[in-house]
N, C-alpha and C positions, 0 to 999 in steps of 0.2 A: 484673887482678882476682885475687882470692885463690881458694882452693879451697872456699869456703863455698857449699854447695848448698842449704841449708835454713835457714830462719829460724823460730824458735818463740817465740811470745809467751806470757808467763805470764798467768794469769787477772787478776792485779792490774794488769799492764801494759795489757791490753785494756780493762779497766774505766776506768782513768785516761784512756786515749786517747779514749774515747767522749765524755768531758766537755770536751774541748778545743775551742777555736775553730779555724777553718780555717787561719789563719796559724800558730798554734801546732802544728797537725798537720803543716804543710809544714816547719816548722823541725825537728820531731822526725824526719820522714822524711829530711831532709837529713843529720841527725846519724847515722841508721842507715846511710845510703849511705856516709858517711865511714868508719864502722866496717867496712862490707863492703869498702871499698877498702883499708883497713889495720887489721886486727883488733888490732894492738898499740898503737893510738893512745891508749887509755885508761890510767889509772893502775892498776897491779896492787895489790890490797888484801892485807893480811896478817891473821893471827889468825883470828877467827871467819869472816871473809869471804874466806878464802884461795881463790884461783882466780878470783875475781870482779874484773872491771875496771870502772872508772867513768870515763865520758867526760863532760866538761863542755862545754856549749854555751850560747849566748845565745838567748833568745826573749823578745820584748817588753821589751827592756832588763833582763832578769832572768836570772841564771845558773841553768841547769837541769842536774841530774846525771842521767846515764843509766847504770844498772847492767846489765852483760851478762857473758856467759861464752862462750868459744869452745872447743868440744871437737870434735876431728877436723874434720868438714866441716859442723858445725851451730853456728848462732849462737842462743844463748838470751837473750832480752830479759826481764830480771827486773822492773825498775821504773824510774820516773823521777820527778823532782820537785825542789823547792827543797831547800836544805841542811838546813832545819829538820826535825829528827827523821828524816831520810832514812836514815841508817845504822842507827838503832834499828829502824825498820820493816823494813828489808832483812834484818837479823839475825833478826827474828821470822819473816819469810817463809821464809828458808832454814833 
């Protein structure tokens, strides 16, 4: 396991998670566990989103992107969703 001791969800992340079905929540939790196991698993972004990583996973036969950032021993979960308008909304949030 890595040295991550704290996981912080953004307000947008928490609101989106509330609206999911049980299976989608399980898939999301599995994705977060994968990130906790290896924080460098996602693709590092450049430009406006420098420092943010995006991990892609599948839920209900659909690709879902999960944006996160690791600083020291904290994992920040920013947002997740389909590719459509994902990066634009993420830029607005940051």
